[in-house]
C-alpha positions in Angstrom: 0.1 -0.2 -0.4 1.7 3.5 -1.1 2.5 6.1 1.7 0.9 9.3 1.8 2.6 12.6 1.9 1.1 15.8 1.8 2.9 19.4 2.3 1.7 22.8 1.2 2.8 26.0 -0.7 1.7 29.5 0.8 2.3 32.9 -0.5 0.6 35.7 0.6 -1.3 38.8 -2.1 -1.1 42.7 -2.4 -4.3 42.2 -0.1 -2.3 40.4 3.0 -4.9 37.4 2.3 -3.0 33.9 2.2 -3.4 31.5 -0.7 -2.5 27.0 0.1 -1.7 25.2 -2.3 -1.1 21.8 -1.0 0.9 19.2 -2.6 -0.5 15.1 -2.0 2.2 12.1 -2.7 1.0 9.0 -3.1 3.5 7.1 -4.5 5.2 8.3 -7.1 2.3 10.6 -8.8 1.7 14.2 -6.7 -1.4 16.2 -7.1 -1.3 20.0 -6.2 -4.7 21.4 -5.2 -5.4 25.2 -4.8 -8.0 25.7 -1.7 -8.4 29.2 -3.0 -10.3 28.3 -6.2 -10.5 24.5 -6.3 -7.4 23.7 -9.3 -6.6 20.6 -9.7 -3.3 19.0 -11.3 -1.2 16.7 -11.3 2.6 16.9 -11.9 5.1 14.2 -11.4 7.9 16.2 -11.5 9.1 19.9 -9.9 4.8 20.2 -8.0 6.1 22.7 -5.8 7.3 24.9 -8.1 4.5 24.4 -10.6 2.3 25.2 -7.6 4.0 28.6 -7.5 3.8 29.7 -10.5 -0.2 29.2 -10.3 0.0 31.3 -7.3 1.6 33.7 -8.8 -0.4 33.7 -12.0 -4.3 33.3 -10.8 -3.5 34.7 -7.7 -1.0 37.3 -8.0 0.5 35.9 -4.7 3.9 36.1 -4.3 4.9 37.0 -0.5 6.2 34.4 1.0 5.2 34.3 4.4 8.5 32.1 4.9 10.8 34.6 4.1 12.9 33.6 1.7 
């Protein structure tokens, strides 16, 4: 039975709203899902980069709360 791991990518927009995309891993397949708009996508490679791109393009959320 495959192990399921989850993580998230969060960014803030210019209005101070947090937008979160969850990355869920089952085996080698990863699924990314946006809490704000419900957008979903399968991503085997670079799911966190695709999550960041979605947040920037769809929500103009580019401020990293971790400060990095």
